C-alpha positions, 0 to 999 in steps of 0.5 A: 500501538502498532508498526507498520514496515514496508519493502519490496519498492525499487527501480523498475521498467515501464510495463514491469512489476512489482510487489509491495509488502507491509509487515504490521506489528499486531494481529491486522485483524484489528486494523481496519481498513489497511491501505496503501497511499503514495506521494510525490514531492510538491503533491498531496498524499493520494489513496491508491487502495484499501481493504477492510478485513470484511474483504472490501476493496477501493482502488484509485481510478488511476490503478484500476485493472492494474494494481491488487491489494490484499491481506495475509492475516496468518503473516499480518501483512497486507500487499500491492501486486502492481503491475503494468506500471506506468512513470506516473506510478513513480512515488513513495508509497506508505502503508496505512492502517486505522485501529479498530478499536481505538480509531488511530491511524497508523503509517509506515515510513514508506518505500520508493517506487520509480518507474523509469527507461 
């Protein structure tokens, strides 16, 4: 079992930046991959970015060049740096992890990101 707790969401103006954090309750070396998804009411959840313990990253086309995912093994955390935010980035962002040994998917409760002037 693992708990994922997100933080860092909020209200930001278009063009602004936010940094989301996801803290895991166990060593993230055992979680592979980790990443971020987002969901808007009435729409399917979509992948934002994923990161493997080997350092391979994957981004949605809509966020490439603006968002950066990273891991900090010492803190058992994964981050999402979001720059040049747009109104269409508004969503609930959830942290995701797959237990490498058990193959089970884990989700955080999510954090709201609102991009509006």
